[in-house]
ROGU-927713 format. One record per atom (N, C-alpha, C): x negated, y negated, z. Coordinates in pm, 1 decimal, decimal comma. Atoms other than C-alpha are relative to their C-alpha. Layout:
<sites>
xx yy zz
X Y Z
...
</sites>
This chain:
<sites>
xx yy zz
-121,4 59,7 -57,7
-15792,4 -10334,0 2450,0
-6,8 9,3 151,8
10,9 4,9 -145,6
-15789,3 -10443,0 2812,9
136,9 20,7 62,9
-127,0 -32,7 -65,0
-15517,0 -10288,8 3023,0
16,8 -81,2 129,2
-32,0 70,6 -123,3
-15348,0 -10491,4 3297,7
23,8 100,4 111,8
-20,4 -94,3 -112,0
-15353,2 -10323,7 3637,4
147,5 12,1 35,3
-138,5 -27,8 -37,4
-15030,7 -10162,4 3740,4
14,6 -26,4 149,9
-21,3 38,1 -139,9
-14903,3 -10319,6 4067,2
118,1 76,7 57,4
-114,1 -68,6 -62,2
-14686,9 -10104,8 4295,8
107,5 -100,4 39,6
-112,0 89,7 -32,4
-14344,2 -10243,7 4375,7
-9,2 -57,9 140,0
10,0 48,6 -137,7
-14430,4 -10284,5 4747,0
-124,0 -81,0 28,7
124,4 72,2 -23,9
-14757,6 -10472,3 4697,6
25,7 -149,1 12,4
-6,2 144,5 -16,4
-14829,9 -10839,3 4764,3
-98,0 -64,4 -97,1
85,0 71,4 93,9
-14967,8 -11071,3 4496,2
-10,0 -145,9 44,7
25,2 137,9 -40,5
-15123,1 -11404,2 4595,8
-11,4 -84,4 -124,8
-2,1 80,6 120,5
-15039,0 -11661,4 4331,9
-75,5 -129,3 12,3
74,0 124,7 -16,7
-15200,9 -11971,6 4481,6
-69,2 1,4 135,8
78,3 6,9 -123,7
-15416,2 -12083,5 4768,8
91,3 -29,1 118,5
-78,6 18,9 -121,6
-15270,0 -12059,3 5116,9
-44,1 -127,3 71,2
31,4 125,6 -69,2
-15251,1 -12397,7 5290,1
60,4 2,2 138,9
-45,4 3,9 -138,8
-15205,4 -12475,0 5658,9
39,3 -142,7 34,8
-51,7 132,4 -35,4
-14999,4 -12764,0 5790,2
-29,3 -26,4 146,7
42,2 30,0 -136,9
-15144,6 -12926,2 6101,3
58,5 -130,3 52,3
-53,5 127,8 -42,3
-14932,5 -13237,8 6126,3
77,3 13,8 130,4
-72,7 2,6 -126,8
-14764,9 -13340,3 6450,3
145,6 37,3 -23,3
-139,1 -40,8 10,6
-14423,4 -13184,2 6508,2
85,3 -55,5 112,8
-70,9 53,0 -116,0
-14318,0 -13393,2 6807,9
131,8 -66,3 -34,6
-122,2 68,4 35,4
-14048,4 -13573,7 6613,0
121,5 88,3 -2,6
-113,6 -92,0 5,9
-13834,3 -13261,5 6598,9
58,3 29,3 136,3
-47,9 -28,4 -134,8
-13787,6 -13256,1 6973,8
133,6 -68,0 24,3
-133,1 60,4 -19,6
-13416,2 -13309,8 7051,3
8,4 -72,7 134,1
-1,7 79,8 -122,5
-13451,0 -13586,9 7309,4
141,9 -20,8 49,6
-138,7 25,2 -38,3
-13074,1 -13637,6 7306,0
53,1 109,0 91,1
-48,6 -110,9 -83,4
-13016,2 -13293,4 7460,7
-46,1 -16,1 144,1
51,0 21,9 -134,7
-13238,8 -13368,5 7759,6
65,0 -122,0 64,9
-63,1 121,2 -53,3
-13089,4 -13715,9 7796,8
143,4 28,1 43,2
-138,3 -34,5 -37,2
-12734,3 -13575,2 7799,4
3,7 81,8 128,0
3,5 -79,6 -122,2
-12829,4 -13321,8 8066,7
-31,2 -86,7 120,6
31,4 91,1 -110,8
-12988,1 -13591,0 8284,6
117,7 -91,9 30,8
-116,7 85,8 -22,0
-12683,8 -13814,6 8233,4
110,6 76,5 71,6
-100,1 -82,5 -67,8
-12454,3 -13529,0 8337,6
-31,3 12,4 148,6
37,0 -11,7 -140,3
-12647,8 -13479,0 8660,2
15,1 -129,5 76,5
-9,1 129,2 -67,6
-12662,5 -13849,7 8741,4
144,0 -39,6 28,0
-139,2 40,2 -18,2
-12294,0 -13922,2 8686,3
75,2 97,0 90,8
-69,7 -98,6 -84,1
-12184,1 -13598,8 8855,4
-29,5 -21,6 147,5
32,4 21,3 -141,3
-12373,3 -13663,3 9177,8
57,5 -131,7 49,2
-58,2 128,2 -39,4
-12252,7 -14024,3 9180,2
150,0 12,7 24,5
-144,3 -12,3 -14,0
-11886,2 -13936,7 9124,8
36,9 96,4 112,7
-26,1 -90,4 -112,9
-11905,0 -13650,0 9374,2
-7,3 -75,8 132,3
13,5 79,1 -123,1
-12027,1 -13888,2 9644,2
114,6 -99,3 14,6
-106,4 99,8 -7,2
-11771,1 -14154,6 9556,9
135,9 61,7 29,1
-130,0 -63,5 -24,2
-11478,4 -13911,5 9556,9
8,7 64,0 138,5
-2,8 -55,5 -135,1
-11579,7 -13762,9 9891,5
23,7 -108,0 105,0
-2,9 100,6 -105,6
-11619,5 -14085,7 10089,5
71,6 -129,4 -40,3
-82,8 110,0 52,5
-11433,2 -14343,3 9870,7
-42,0 -135,3 56,3
38,3 135,2 -44,5
-11637,1 -14658,0 9950,0
62,7 -106,1 -89,9
-59,1 110,2 76,3
-11490,1 -14990,9 9841,6
-108,5 -66,7 -84,6
102,1 54,5 88,3
-11704,1 -15078,6 9541,1
56,2 -11,0 -140,8
-34,8 7,9 140,7
-11685,3 -15166,8 9174,2
-62,8 120,3 -69,3
52,1 -127,0 49,3
-11720,5 -14815,6 9033,5
-62,1 -15,3 -138,0
50,1 12,6 137,1
-11771,8 -14921,9 8670,5
-135,7 -67,9 -3,6
131,5 64,5 -4,3
-12061,5 -15151,4 8758,2
-106,9 99,3 44,6
95,8 -100,2 -47,2
-12231,3 -14869,6 8949,0
-28,7 102,5 -110,0
19,2 -97,9 108,2
-12176,2 -14626,3 8658,2
-85,6 -58,9 -111,8
76,2 62,3 108,0
-12307,1 -14870,2 8396,1
-144,5 -24,6 40,8
137,5 20,5 -46,2
-12610,5 -14958,0 8606,8
-75,6 132,7 4,4
65,8 -130,6 -6,5
-12686,6 -14589,2 8664,9
-37,1 50,4 -139,4
29,2 -43,0 136,9
-12661,8 -14512,7 8291,9
-115,0 -80,9 -59,9
108,2 83,0 52,4
-12886,1 -14808,7 8204,9
-134,2 35,7 64,6
123,0 -37,9 -68,0
-13143,1 -14712,5 8468,3
-49,7 136,0 -48,4
38,9 -131,3 50,6
-13139,6 -14351,9 8346,0
-61,7 -11,0 -139,2
56,6 18,3 133,4
-13199,3 -14464,4 7987,3
-140,8 -59,7 7,8
132,2 62,9 -15,4
-13491,0 -14683,3 8099,8
-103,9 102,9 45,3
96,5 -97,3 -50,8
-13659,7 -14406,3 8298,4
-17,6 118,5 -94,7
11,2 -112,3 92,0
-13584,6 -14140,1 8036,3
-97,2 -30,8 -113,1
95,2 39,3 104,2
-13775,5 -14333,3 7770,5
-143,0 12,6 51,9
134,5 -12,8 -57,2
-14076,1 -14348,3 8003,8
-35,6 145,4 27,1
28,9 -140,6 -25,7
-14040,8 -13981,3 8093,8
-39,6 74,0 -127,1
32,8 -65,7 126,8
-14058,2 -13882,6 7725,5
-123,9 -57,7 -65,0
114,9 65,8 61,4
-14339,9 -14125,3 7639,2
-129,5 44,3 67,2
129,9 -31,3 -63,2
-14712,7 -14067,4 7701,3
-23,7 -85,3 123,4
23,6 68,9 -127,2
-14844,9 -14171,3 8039,2
-63,8 -137,3 -18,8
68,7 128,0 18,9
-15054,5 -14457,4 7895,7
95,9 -113,9 -31,0
-98,2 104,2 31,2
-14733,6 -14643,4 7802,8
87,3 -34,5 119,8
-84,6 17,4 -117,8
-14598,8 -14652,7 8158,6
-30,6 -127,3 78,1
33,1 122,6 -73,1
-14727,6 -14998,2 8248,6
124,6 -80,6 34,3
-122,1 74,9 -30,0
-14375,3 -15139,4 8234,6
64,8 46,2 129,1
-52,7 -46,5 -128,3
-14290,6 -14926,1 8537,3
-55,4 -82,7 115,3
56,3 85,8 -105,2
-14523,1 -15144,5 8743,3
80,3 -128,2 14,0
-83,6 120,2 -3,7
-14317,6 -15449,3 8647,9
134,8 30,5 64,7
-127,2 -37,7 -62,6
-14000,7 -15263,4 8746,1
-15,7 15,5 151,1
22,0 -18,6 -143,0
-14145,4 -15163,6 9084,6
-19,8 -133,6 70,1
18,8 131,6 -59,1
-14253,1 -15520,5 9148,1
133,6 -73,1 12,5
-131,4 62,4 -7,0
-13906,1 -15652,8 9061,3
90,6 68,0 101,3
-79,3 -75,4 -97,3
-13747,9 -15378,6 9272,2
-34,1 -41,5 143,1
43,6 40,7 -134,0
-13954,2 -15475,2 9576,6
41,1 -144,1 29,8
-38,9 139,6 -20,2
-13887,8 -15847,8 9528,9
150,0 -10,5 23,7
-145,4 3,9 -17,9
-13513,7 -15785,6 9494,0
39,4 53,3 137,5
-29,9 -54,2 -132,3
-13511,0 -15573,4 9809,9
-29,2 -102,9 108,8
33,3 100,6 -100,5
-13685,3 -15848,4 10008,1
96,9 -117,3 -6,5
-88,4 115,3 18,8
-13456,8 -16115,9 9863,5
140,8 28,5 50,3
-137,4 -35,7 -35,9
-13127,7 -15929,5 9925,7
5,3 104,9 111,5
7,5 -106,0 -100,6
-13229,9 -15717,4 10224,3
117,9 -4,5 96,4
-113,0 8,2 -92,9
-12951,2 -15847,2 10451,3
129,1 47,5 -65,7
-118,7 -46,8 71,2
-12682,6 -15788,4 10187,4
-5,1 151,1 -21,2
14,6 -144,8 17,7
-12819,5 -15438,9 10115,6
20,3 74,1 132,0
-19,8 -62,6 -131,3
-12828,1 -15359,1 10488,4
147,7 1,5 37,7
-143,8 3,3 -27,2
-12465,0 -15470,7 10522,1
74,1 104,3 -82,3
-63,5 -102,4 82,9
-12365,1 -15250,4 10230,1
-29,6 140,1 49,0
34,7 -131,8 -53,2
-12551,5 -14954,2 10378,6
82,2 31,7 123,9
-81,2 -24,5 -119,2
-12366,4 -14994,4 10708,7
145,7 27,1 -36,7
-135,8 -28,4 46,5
-12033,7 -15008,3 10524,7
10,5 143,7 -53,9
-0,7 -136,1 55,1
-12122,1 -14686,4 10340,7
-6,4 102,8 111,9
10,7 -94,1 -111,8
-12222,9 -14512,9 10663,7
129,0 2,5 81,5
-130,8 0,7 -66,8
-11895,9 -14622,3 10822,8
101,4 83,3 -78,2
-90,8 -81,5 81,8
-11705,9 -14468,9 10529,3
-29,5 148,6 15,0
38,1 -140,7 -20,3
-11901,6 -14145,2 10570,0
46,8 48,2 136,2
-41,0 -36,3 -135,8
-11832,7 -14142,9 10944,4
151,4 19,2 8,0
-145,8 -10,8 -3,5
-11459,4 -14201,0 10895,4
50,2 121,6 -77,2
-43,0 -116,3 78,5
-11431,1 -13930,3 10627,0
-32,5 130,4 70,5
41,6 -124,3 -66,5
-11616,4 -13672,3 10834,3
83,9 26,3 124,6
-68,5 -17,3 -128,5
-11440,4 -13732,2 11164,7
147,3 -40,3 -3,7
-142,9 30,1 16,8
-11098,2 -13834,0 11025,8
47,2 -103,8 101,6
-31,5 106,0 -94,0
-11085,2 -14158,2 11219,0
-4,0 -134,7 -72,2
3,1 136,3 52,4
-11031,8 -14528,6 11156,1
-105,2 -85,7 69,4
102,7 74,4 -71,2
-11307,6 -14629,4 11395,6
-124,0 -16,2 -87,7
124,1 24,5 72,3
-11626,2 -14780,1 11255,9
-118,5 23,1 93,0
117,6 -30,9 -81,6
-11961,6 -14654,4 11380,7
-90,9 -121,6 13,5
82,3 120,2 -1,9
-12148,1 -14975,4 11288,1
90,1 -123,0 -8,9
-70,0 128,1 11,3
-12024,1 -15328,3 11340,7
-67,5 -81,4 -109,5
54,3 69,8 115,8
-12068,5 -15527,4 11020,0
27,1 -149,6 8,8
-12,4 145,8 2,1
-12114,0 -15899,9 10960,5
106,1 -40,2 -101,9
-108,2 34,0 93,4
-11794,4 -16042,4 10805,6
-38,7 -103,2 -106,2
37,4 101,7 98,2
-11987,2 -16311,6 10614,0
-39,3 61,5 -134,5
37,3 -66,6 123,5
-12094,1 -16053,0 10353,7
121,3 69,5 -58,8
-112,9 -61,7 68,5
-11836,4 -15943,4 10097,9
-18,1 151,1 -2,7
11,4 -145,0 -11,1
-11762,6 -15573,6 10145,3
-24,2 65,9 -135,1
12,2 -62,4 132,3
-11718,8 -15479,9 9778,9
-135,0 -32,4 -62,7
127,5 40,7 59,4
-12022,5 -15677,4 9666,6
-117,4 70,1 66,8
112,7 -60,7 -71,0
-12251,7 -15540,5 9937,2
-8,3 150,1 -26,6
2,3 -144,3 26,8
-12148,2 -15177,8 9881,7
-43,0 27,0 -143,8
38,6 -17,3 139,9
-12178,0 -15210,5 9503,1
-149,1 -22,2 -18,7
142,5 29,2 11,1
-12522,5 -15365,2 9536,6
-83,6 110,9 62,0
75,4 -106,1 -66,8
-12638,9 -15096,4 9779,0
0,6 129,0 -82,1
-6,3 -120,6 81,9
-12517,5 -14812,8 9555,8
-88,2 -12,5 -124,6
86,8 21,4 116,3
-12690,4 -14962,4 9251,7
-146,9 8,3 39,7
138,3 -4,1 -47,5
-13007,7 -15008,4 9452,9
-43,0 143,8 30,3
33,9 -138,2 -32,8
-12992,3 -14645,8 9570,6
-6,7 89,2 -123,3
-1,3 -83,9 119,8
-12920,7 -14505,1 9222,8
-126,5 -15,1 -82,8
122,1 20,0 78,0
-13244,1 -14648,1 9079,5
-102,1 111,7 24,2
94,8 -111,2 -19,2
-13481,9 -14396,3 9246,9
59,1 136,4 -33,1
-62,0 -128,2 33,8
-13229,6 -14115,2 9196,8
-8,9 25,9 -150,2
9,7 -17,2 145,0
-13215,0 -14173,3 8820,2
-145,1 18,1 -43,6
141,7 -17,2 30,5
-13593,5 -14202,2 8814,1
-40,3 146,7 18,0
39,0 -138,1 -28,3
-13640,8 -13861,6 8974,8
73,1 99,1 -90,8
-75,5 -91,5 86,1
-13363,6 -13694,8 8772,6
-55,7 -1,0 -142,2
51,3 7,5 136,5
-13501,3 -13821,1 8440,6
-133,8 71,1 -13,5
129,7 -65,6 7,6
-13853,8 -13702,3 8515,2
12,5 150,5 25,1
-18,3 -142,0 -26,2
-13733,2 -13370,4 8657,3
52,6 74,0 -122,1
-61,4 -65,2 116,2
-13530,2 -13294,1 8343,4
-85,0 -16,5 -124,9
60,6 29,0 129,3
-13716,5 -13461,7 8058,2
-149,5 32,1 -3,1
145,2 -20,5 3,7
-14083,5 -13445,7 8153,4
-41,3 135,4 56,6
49,8 -118,6 -69,1
-14120,7 -13154,2 8396,5
85,6 125,2 -21,7
-90,3 -114,5 16,4
-13819,0 -12929,8 8313,9
5,5 81,6 129,2
12,3 -61,5 -131,9
-13808,0 -12855,3 8686,7
137,6 13,8 64,7
-129,5 -27,2 -61,6
-13498,1 -12691,4 8835,2
1,3 -39,4 147,3
2,0 22,8 -144,0
-13604,2 -12721,4 9198,9
-0,4 -148,8 32,8
-2,1 143,7 -23,0
-13674,1 -13094,0 9177,5
136,8 -58,5 -32,8
-134,0 47,6 35,7
-13337,4 -13148,5 9005,5
99,1 26,1 112,5
-90,9 -34,0 -110,3
-13153,8 -12969,4 9286,5
-36,8 -78,7 125,3
44,0 71,0 -120,2
-13363,6 -13134,9 9556,8
47,9 -144,4 0,6
-42,5 139,6 8,5
-13264,3 -13480,5 9432,1
151,1 -13,5 14,9
-146,1 15,6 8,2
-12891,2 -13416,0 9382,8
77,5 74,2 108,6
-76,6 -82,4 -93,4
-12795,2 -13160,0 9647,9
29,7 -66,4 134,5
-27,5 52,5 -135,1
-12830,6 -13355,2 9978,8
124,1 -87,3 8,8
-116,0 88,4 -5,4
-12560,1 -13609,4 9888,8
130,6 79,9 -0,7
-119,1 -84,9 4,7
-12312,2 -13330,8 9817,6
13,1 80,1 128,7
-3,0 -81,0 -121,5
-12407,2 -13117,5 10116,5
46,5 -80,6 119,5
-43,9 85,9 -110,1
-12342,9 -13413,8 10346,0
150,3 7,5 20,7
-145,0 -9,8 -13,3
-11973,3 -13386,7 10270,5
49,7 142,8 9,1
-47,8 -138,8 1,1
-11935,1 -13014,9 10200,7
-20,0 67,9 134,7
25,4 -62,8 -129,1
-12087,4 -12918,5 10534,8
110,6 -31,3 100,6
-105,2 40,3 -93,3
-11814,6 -13110,1 10720,4
139,8 17,4 -58,8
-130,9 -31,5 55,7
-11533,5 -12991,0 10494,5
63,8 -110,4 -80,6
-54,1 107,0 83,7
-11492,9 -13309,2 10288,8
1,2 49,4 -144,6
-15,9 -58,5 133,1
-11359,7 -13203,0 9949,2
-18,7 -108,4 -106,2
16,0 97,6 108,5
-11488,6 -13389,8 9639,9
97,5 28,3 -113,6
-77,6 -25,0 121,0
-11311,8 -13423,7 9306,8
-56,5 122,0 -71,6
44,9 -127,3 54,8
-11323,2 -13082,9 9140,2
-83,2 -17,5 -125,9
71,3 14,1 125,8
-11435,3 -13200,8 8798,7
-139,2 -59,5 21,3
132,5 54,1 -30,5
-11721,0 -13404,7 8946,1
-90,8 108,3 57,1
79,0 -107,6 -56,8
-11836,6 -13105,3 9148,2
-32,7 105,9 -104,2
27,4 -95,5 107,6
-11803,4 -12875,4 8846,8
-109,3 -52,5 -92,0
105,9 58,6 80,7
-12017,0 -13117,0 8647,5
-135,9 11,9 66,0
126,2 -12,6 -71,1
-12284,4 -13109,1 8916,9
-48,9 145,1 -0,1
38,5 -141,6 5,8
-12280,0 -12727,8 8931,6
-48,2 37,7 -139,9
44,6 -25,6 136,9
-12308,5 -12717,2 8550,9
-138,5 -59,6 -23,7
133,2 60,9 12,6
-12606,1 -12954,6 8572,9
-106,0 88,3 64,1
96,9 -89,4 -63,5
-12781,0 -12720,6 8816,5
-27,8 122,1 -86,0
19,5 -116,3 88,1
-12724,2 -12424,2 8586,0
-79,4 -38,6 -124,1
74,6 45,8 116,8
-12848,8 -12626,5 8289,0
-146,1 -25,6 31,7
139,2 23,2 -40,1
-13162,4 -12732,7 8477,6
-73,5 131,6 20,3
62,0 -131,2 -14,7
-13228,5 -12369,2 8567,5
-30,2 64,0 -134,1
23,1 -55,1 134,5
-13187,6 -12259,2 8204,9
-112,6 -73,4 -70,0
106,8 78,3 61,7
-13416,4 -12541,8 8095,1
-136,6 43,9 50,1
128,8 -43,6 -53,5
-13694,9 -12430,6 8327,6
-34,6 140,4 -47,5
26,6 -134,6 49,7
-13657,8 -12066,5 8222,0
-45,1 -2,7 -145,5
38,2 9,9 140,5
-13676,8 -12162,4 7854,4
-140,4 -57,9 -14,1
134,2 57,3 5,1
-13983,6 -12377,4 7917,1
-104,6 101,7 43,6
92,3 -104,3 -42,3
-14147,0 -12090,0 8104,0
-23,2 104,8 -107,7
14,0 -95,3 109,9
-14078,7 -11852,9 7815,5
-87,5 -57,4 -110,4
80,8 61,3 104,4
-14232,0 -12100,5 7573,1
-147,6 1,6 38,2
139,4 -1,7 -43,0
-14551,0 -12127,7 7778,6
-57,7 141,2 -6,9
47,0 -137,3 7,9
-14573,5 -11749,7 7800,3
-24,6 41,3 -144,0
18,7 -32,9 140,5
-14532,9 -11722,4 7424,4
-126,8 -63,4 -55,3
122,3 65,7 43,9
-14812,7 -11972,8 7369,9
-123,7 75,3 46,5
114,0 -75,2 -51,2
-15041,6 -11755,4 7582,3
-14,7 135,0 -68,7
3,5 -137,0 48,8
-14948,0 -11419,8 7430,3
-18,2 11,1 -150,6
1,4 -10,1 144,4
-14936,7 -11501,2 7057,9
-117,9 -77,4 -59,2
109,3 65,6 69,7
-15177,2 -11633,4 6799,6
19,3 -151,5 -0,3
0,6 145,6 -5,8
-15255,0 -12000,5 6749,4
92,4 -65,4 -100,3
-83,0 58,1 103,9
-15026,2 -12047,9 6446,0
126,1 82,5 -18,3
-123,6 -68,3 35,7
-14672,1 -11964,0 6347,0
45,5 -50,4 -136,4
-39,2 33,5 136,1
-14515,8 -11962,0 6001,0
141,0 -56,4 -1,3
-129,8 60,3 24,1
-14226,0 -12189,8 5905,2
14,2 -22,8 -150,4
-11,1 10,3 145,2
-14135,6 -12133,1 5540,3
-134,0 24,2 -65,6
129,7 -11,0 66,4
-14449,5 -12197,6 5334,9
-111,7 -67,1 77,7
99,3 71,4 -80,2
-14630,0 -12384,6 5609,4
-31,4 78,9 125,6
43,8 -59,9 -125,1
-14830,3 -12260,2 5908,7
-22,3 -113,4 99,5
2,3 108,0 -98,5
-14784,3 -12474,5 6217,5
-70,7 45,7 126,1
69,6 -36,2 -123,9
-15002,3 -12480,4 6534,0
97,9 12,1 116,0
-92,5 -22,2 -111,7
-14818,6 -12334,6 6834,2
-23,3 -99,4 113,4
27,8 92,1 -109,7
-14992,3 -12568,6 7077,6
66,0 -135,6 -19,4
-60,7 129,3 27,2
-14823,2 -12864,7 6909,6
144,9 10,5 -43,3
-135,9 -19,8 49,5
-14490,5 -12713,3 6806,8
99,0 -7,1 114,8
-105,3 13,7 -100,5
-14180,3 -12808,8 7005,0
117,1 88,1 -40,1
-110,3 -89,4 32,3
-13931,0 -12524,9 7005,8
131,7 -65,5 39,8
-125,9 69,1 -22,8
-13581,2 -12663,0 6975,6
82,2 67,0 108,8
-82,1 -72,6 -96,3
-13430,5 -12392,7 7196,3
-27,8 -46,3 142,5
35,4 38,7 -136,8
-13618,1 -12514,3 7505,1
81,8 -119,0 46,9
-71,1 120,5 -39,9
-13458,5 -12858,6 7510,2
151,3 17,3 -7,5
-143,9 -17,6 15,0
-13115,9 -12745,4 7394,2
57,4 103,3 95,9
-50,1 -104,0 -89,6
-13093,3 -12454,2 7637,8
71,3 -60,2 120,5
-58,9 60,7 -118,8
-13014,9 -12687,0 7929,9
140,3 -52,5 -24,3
-130,9 60,9 23,1
-12726,7 -12883,1 7779,6
100,2 103,4 -48,1
-92,9 -104,4 44,8
-12577,3 -12576,4 7608,6
48,3 84,9 117,8
-39,6 -75,4 -119,1
-12579,5 -12384,1 7936,9
94,3 -81,3 87,0
-86,0 85,6 -81,9
-12429,6 -12679,6 8123,6
139,7 -11,8 -61,1
-130,5 10,2 65,5
-12151,5 -12719,0 7865,8
78,3 130,6 12,0
-67,2 -129,4 -11,6
-12075,5 -12346,9 7877,5
54,8 22,0 140,8
-43,6 -18,1 -139,0
-12060,9 -12336,2 8258,1
116,5 -93,0 32,5
-107,7 94,8 -27,8
-11845,6 -12648,4 8275,9
129,5 44,5 -67,5
-119,7 -45,9 70,6
-11604,1 -12512,8 8012,8
63,1 121,5 65,1
-52,6 -119,7 -65,8
-11572,4 -12175,0 8185,0
65,2 -35,4 133,2
-56,2 38,9 -129,7
-11513,5 -12339,9 8525,3
132,8 -74,1 -16,1
-125,8 71,4 24,4
-11247,4 -12574,6 8386,6
109,1 96,3 -42,2
-97,7 -100,6 42,3
-11075,1 -12281,2 8218,1
46,2 85,0 117,9
-36,5 -80,2 -116,5
-11086,7 -12076,9 8539,4
87,6 -78,4 96,9
-81,8 81,6 -90,1
-10948,6 -12365,3 8746,3
140,8 -17,3 -55,0
-133,0 9,9 59,4
-10664,3 -12413,6 8500,7
78,8 128,2 14,8
-68,1 -128,2 -16,8
-10585,4 -12043,2 8521,3
46,5 19,5 144,1
-39,0 -12,9 -140,2
-10582,4 -12051,7 8903,5
120,0 -89,3 32,1
-116,2 87,0 -20,0
-10343,0 -12347,2 8898,4
124,8 59,6 -64,6
-114,9 -57,4 69,7
-10121,4 -12164,0 8652,6
62,2 115,0 78,8
-52,4 -114,7 -76,2
-10090,6 -11856,0 8877,5
26,9 -37,5 145,2
-26,5 49,5 -135,8
-10058,0 -12073,0 9196,6
-82,3 76,8 103,9
89,3 -72,0 -91,6
-10359,4 -11915,0 9366,7
-25,3 -83,6 125,1
33,6 64,4 -126,5
-10423,7 -11997,4 9734,0
-112,2 76,7 67,0
114,6 -61,5 -66,6
-10736,2 -11933,1 9936,6
47,6 89,2 115,9
-42,0 -88,9 -109,4
-10696,5 -11630,2 10170,8
-40,5 -55,7 136,5
27,1 48,6 -134,8
-10687,6 -11697,7 10542,0
-133,5 51,1 52,6
126,4 -54,4 -48,6
-10989,4 -11472,4 10602,1
-117,9 -83,2 -50,6
106,0 85,2 53,1
-11202,7 -11695,1 10376,9
-3,3 -132,0 76,3
-4,3 123,7 -78,1
-11084,5 -12006,5 10561,0
-59,2 21,1 138,9
52,4 -27,9 -133,0
-11166,9 -11841,3 10895,1
-151,6 17,4 -3,2
144,6 -16,5 14,1
-11514,8 -11740,6 10774,2
-69,0 -135,1 -14,3
58,7 133,6 18,5
-11582,5 -12099,1 10666,5
1,1 -77,7 131,3
-7,2 68,1 -129,5
-11465,2 -12235,2 11003,4
-102,0 56,7 97,4
98,0 -63,5 -88,8
-11679,1 -11981,2 11191,6
-142,1 -41,8 -34,8
134,7 39,9 40,3
-11984,5 -12074,7 10988,7
-28,7 -144,2 41,3
19,4 138,3 -42,1
-11936,0 -12445,9 11057,4
-22,4 -8,8 151,0
15,7 -0,5 -145,3
-11897,1 -12376,4 11430,0
-137,4 55,9 38,8
130,8 -59,0 -28,7
-12208,9 -12156,9 11427,5
-112,3 -99,3 -32,3
104,9 94,5 39,3
-12417,6 -12417,2 11240,6
-6,6 -118,1 95,9
-0,6 114,0 -92,0
-12309,5 -12693,5 11480,7
-52,3 37,7 138,3
41,3 -43,6 -134,0
-12398,3 -12484,6 11789,2
-142,3 53,3 4,3
136,2 -53,6 3,2
-12750,0 -12380,8 11679,1
-93,1 -92,2 77,1
103,1 71,1 -74,6
-13023,7 -12485,9 11920,1
-126,5 86,2 -5,9
117,9 -82,5 23,6
-13369,1 -12365,3 11815,8
-84,8 18,9 124,6
69,7 -24,0 -126,1
-13498,4 -12398,4 12171,7
59,2 118,4 75,5
-65,9 -115,9 -60,6
-13252,9 -12123,1 12268,5
31,9 98,7 -112,0
-15,0 -93,2 111,4
-13282,7 -11822,5 12035,6
132,7 73,7 3,4
-130,3 -65,8 -6,2
-12953,4 -11680,8 12160,2
105,1 -75,4 -81,2
-93,3 74,8 83,9
-12777,7 -11962,3 11970,9
-30,9 19,3 -147,4
36,7 -23,9 139,3
-12971,0 -11885,9 11652,6
50,7 135,0 -46,6
-47,8 -134,4 31,2
-12884,8 -11514,7 11663,4
101,7 42,3 106,6
-97,8 -29,7 -106,3
-12564,0 -11494,8 11867,4
37,8 146,9 5,1
-36,6 -141,1 -3,0
-12497,2 -11135,8 11762,3
-100,7 81,4 80,7
98,8 -69,1 -83,0
-12824,0 -11030,4 11929,5
30,6 -20,4 147,9
-34,0 25,6 -139,9
-12714,7 -11197,1 12252,9
117,1 86,7 43,8
-114,4 -85,8 -36,3
-12382,2 -11012,3 12243,4
-41,7 146,1 11,4
44,8 -139,4 -3,9
-12558,7 -10681,3 12171,5
-78,6 27,9 126,6
78,0 -19,5 -122,2
-12803,9 -10728,1 12458,5
90,1 -0,2 122,7
-91,6 5,1 -113,1
-12522,2 -10821,2 12696,4
80,1 128,4 9,9
-74,2 -126,3 -1,6
-12324,2 -10513,2 12595,1
-87,6 114,8 48,6
90,4 -106,8 -44,0
-12630,0 -10291,7 12646,2
-25,4 -7,7 150,2
21,2 14,7 -144,0
-12690,3 -10434,5 12995,3
122,1 42,8 79,3
-121,5 -41,4 -69,4
-12328,2 -10371,8 13090,9
14,3 151,9 6,1
-9,6 -146,4 3,7
-12351,6 -10005,9 12990,5
-124,4 68,7 54,5
123,7 -60,0 -50,4
-12698,2 -9957,4 13143,3
23,3 91,3 120,9
-21,4 -94,6 -113,2
-12570,2 -9805,3 13478,1
60,6 132,3 -43,9
-59,4 -125,3 45,5
-12367,7 -9547,8 13286,1
-102,0 92,9 -58,4
106,0 -84,5 56,0
-12684,6 -9428,0 13114,4
-82,9 63,0 109,0
</sites>
């Protein structure tokens, strides 16, 4: 009589042959999360600029064009590089349109710069004289749409293809700083959306960095249920979703905090207002050819030391 071996309760019994799944897993990548984050950044920087300087334009046309341009560039940012030939056709059409409507675009740019000048210096004077034959609303709308094309291009590639926080900030920050430096206040919700986009882009880059580090430190395969998947081809869902989840969290917390401040009737202390005024005055008086303007406290210290030198 043949006895069956007694298997301990903690042992492992292999019932069939282990198989490895090597199929592509790219379809699981949540493209919608990256697209929503890029859309948040694009619309936030646009609305922040419009609420600071209030140019006379058709806002809905600019928003719809920006969303359409972002969708076009986002598809190319997510696709392999060999499918980017349609971008050449876009660049050719972009250049032809610029040459064809260059006078109208120049008129719109001068109108926008006049609006910026009036908002910064609180005046009704215009810095540039504009040609009255060009419609103001049409020229400004056309110029904003023309300017949003490269912005959406860079934002889509920074978020979707490169997961790059610094490029995202570099593209969106200068338009906001132009007004904030001179004390022009944008719409709070637009600015909160832009700040949430920056936080989301930072979280996206950190998550992507963690994924690359994990690919270097761990073995070539990971187990998902009964299948073993190659790490070099696996798209971790957390990486793409980290950006939009962080942005939504930051935006929600900021909106809640602003509502609470309005409820308690909070006002900014005078010392904070004075610090902001002093910083603006200091930044406007900096002259790098004279180091005493760069470090004014050193000039005051040296002057005080020279005054007390005879007493020593």
